[in-house]
C-alpha positions as CSV (number, residue, x, y, z in Angstrom):
1,L,-0.1,-0.1,-0.2
2,G,2.9,2.3,-1.0
3,V,0.0,4.8,-2.6
4,P,-2.5,6.3,0.0
5,K,-5.7,5.8,-1.2
6,F,-8.8,7.9,0.1
7,P,-12.7,7.5,-0.5
8,T,-14.2,9.0,-3.0
9,I,-17.7,9.2,-1.3
10,I,-18.0,9.7,2.4
11,L,-21.9,9.3,3.1
12,F,-22.2,11.4,6.6
13,S,-25.9,10.6,8.4
14,H,-27.4,12.1,10.9
15,N,-30.2,9.4,11.8
16,T,-30.9,5.8,10.5
17,N,-33.6,7.1,8.3
18,H,-30.9,8.5,6.1
19,L,-29.0,4.8,6.0
20,L,-31.7,2.9,4.4
21,N,-31.7,3.8,0.8
22,P,-27.9,3.7,0.4
23,F,-28.3,0.4,2.0
24,K,-30.9,-0.8,0.2
25,S,-28.9,-0.1,-3.0
26,L,-25.7,-1.4,-2.1
27,N,-27.2,-4.5,-1.3
28,E,-29.4,-5.0,-4.2
29,N,-26.4,-4.5,-6.4
30,H,-24.3,-6.8,-4.1
31,L,-21.6,-3.8,-3.6
32,P,-19.1,-4.1,-0.7
33,F,-19.2,-1.0,2.2
34,P,-16.9,-0.2,4.8
35,I,-18.4,1.3,7.6
36,T,-16.6,3.6,10.3
37,T,-17.2,5.6,13.7
38,A,-13.5,6.7,13.8
39,T,-12.3,10.4,12.3
40,H,-8.7,10.0,12.5
41,T,-8.2,8.9,9.1
42,Y,-10.0,7.9,5.8
43,Q,-6.4,6.3,4.0
44,N,-6.9,2.9,2.6
45,F,-11.1,2.8,3.1
46,S,-11.4,3.3,-1.1
47,L,-9.5,-0.3,-1.6
48,L,-13.2,-1.8,-2.2
49,N,-14.9,-1.2,-5.4
50,P,-17.1,1.3,-5.1
51,P,-14.9,3.6,-3.0
52,L,-17.9,4.7,-0.9
53,L,-17.8,4.9,3.0
54,I,-20.5,5.3,5.6
55,H,-19.8,7.7,8.5
56,L,-21.8,6.6,11.5
57,T,-20.3,9.6,13.8
58,Q,-23.2,11.4,13.8
59,I,-25.6,8.5,14.8
60,D,-25.0,8.9,18.4
61,T,-28.0,9.0,20.7
62,I,-27.8,7.8,23.7
63,T,-31.6,6.9,25.4
64,F,-31.4,5.6,29.1
65,N,-34.7,3.7,30.0
66,S,-34.5,4.2,34.5
67,K,-37.5,1.8,34.9
68,D,-35.9,-1.0,33.0
69,I,-32.3,-0.2,33.5
70,T,-31.6,-0.6,30.0
71,A,-29.9,2.3,27.5
72,K,-29.6,2.2,24.1
73,V,-26.5,3.4,22.6
74,E,-26.2,4.2,18.4
75,A,-23.0,3.4,16.9
76,G,-21.2,6.9,16.7
77,A,-21.6,7.5,20.6
78,N,-18.1,7.3,21.8
79,L,-17.2,6.3,25.6
80,A,-17.2,9.9,26.6
81,K,-20.7,10.6,25.6
82,V,-21.7,7.3,27.0
83,Y,-19.6,7.5,30.3
84,N,-21.0,11.4,30.8
85,Q,-24.6,10.7,30.2
């Protein structure tokens, strides 16, 4: 991997509903796609064809149910946010 590669398209989503159509299209066409919640690097994510990266950082809602003592933590929530809530 001597030549750095970066994705052509980075899909940022604010909620899970925004992901439905891209996932449906990618699955129907049997296309691979990487998913990340990290923001430090996108290098070499474009090794897949098509060079699309799905970024989940903004899907970070944390919901706590005190009655059932359960929590729903979305994929983009980092540990600092989880511990602080």
